[in-house]
C-alpha positions in Angstrom: -2.1 -45.1 -46.7 -5.4 -47.9 -47.4 -6.0 -48.2 -51.1 -9.3 -49.8 -52.1 -9.5 -52.5 -54.5 -12.3 -51.3 -56.6 -9.9 -48.3 -57.9 -9.5 -49.2 -61.5 -6.8 -47.2 -63.7 -7.3 -44.5 -65.6 -8.3 -45.1 -69.1 -8.6 -42.7 -72.3 -10.7 -43.0 -75.1 -9.1 -44.8 -78.5 -7.8 -42.4 -81.2 -5.6 -43.0 -84.2 -2.9 -40.6 -83.0 -1.5 -40.6 -79.4 0.8 -38.1 -78.1 2.5 -40.0 -75.4 4.1 -43.9 -75.1 0.9 -45.1 -73.2 3.2 -48.1 -72.0 3.0 -48.1 -68.2 6.5 -46.7 -66.6 7.2 -46.6 -63.1 5.1 -47.8 -59.8 1.8 -48.1 -59.7 0.3 -45.0 -57.8 -3.1 -44.0 -55.7 -4.8 -41.1 -57.2 -8.0 -41.0 -54.9 -8.6 -37.4 -53.7 -8.0 -38.3 -50.0 -4.4 -40.1 -50.5 -2.5 -36.6 -49.8 -5.1 -34.2 -49.0 -7.7 -33.6 -46.2 -11.2 -33.0 -47.9 -13.7 -31.1 -46.2 -17.5 -30.1 -47.7 -19.3 -27.3 -47.4 -23.2 -27.2 -48.4 -24.9 -24.0 -48.6 -28.4 -24.5 -46.5 -30.2 -22.9 -49.2 -29.1 -25.3 -52.1 -29.9 -28.3 -49.8 -33.4 -27.0 -49.5 -33.9 -26.6 -53.1 -32.9 -30.0 -53.9 -35.0 -31.4 -51.1 -38.1 -29.3 -52.4 -37.5 -30.3 -55.7 -37.4 -34.0 -54.8 -40.4 -34.1 -52.8 -42.6 -32.5 -55.7 -40.8 -35.1 -58.0 -43.5 -38.1 -58.6 -40.7 -40.3 -60.0 -38.8 -42.0 -57.3 -35.1 -42.0 -59.1 -34.6 -38.6 -61.1 -31.4 -36.5 -62.5 -29.6 -33.2 -61.0 -26.8 -31.3 -60.6 -24.6 -30.0 -57.4 -22.5 -27.5 -58.6 -19.4 -25.7 -57.0 -16.1 -24.9 -56.5 -12.8 -27.0 -55.5 -10.2 -25.0 -53.6 -7.0 -26.2 -51.9 -6.1 -24.5 -49.0 -3.4 -21.9 -48.4 -0.6 -24.5 -46.5 -1.5 -27.3 -49.4 -2.5 -30.1 -46.7 -6.1 -29.6 -47.4 -9.2 -29.3 -50.1 -12.4 -27.7 -49.6 -15.5 -28.6 -52.0 -18.1 -25.9 -51.6 -21.6 -26.6 -53.3 -24.0 -23.8 -53.6 -25.6 -24.3 -56.5 -28.6 -26.6 -57.4 -29.7 -27.2 -61.1 -32.5 -29.8 -61.4 -31.7 -30.6 -65.1 -34.0 -31.4 -67.8 -36.1 -34.3 -68.6 -34.7 -34.3 -72.6 
């Protein structure tokens, strides 16, 4: 499958003690969510309306917020379903 060139390998913060050997082993594989699974997205209408209302009332052109939900694997293991059902406007401070 197609793997974009802008993908970068995983990296972890430096630490004094490592629990594994950091030397790469084996071939490079893609770890993109769509590489092995068929993703589906479900967005609750109420959540979308809350986010839209918050964006319209916000005086800034850019603001931060969170869309929260659940990620589940289909019974056959072939697909994943991301269900977004909560909106959190976050805090300014």
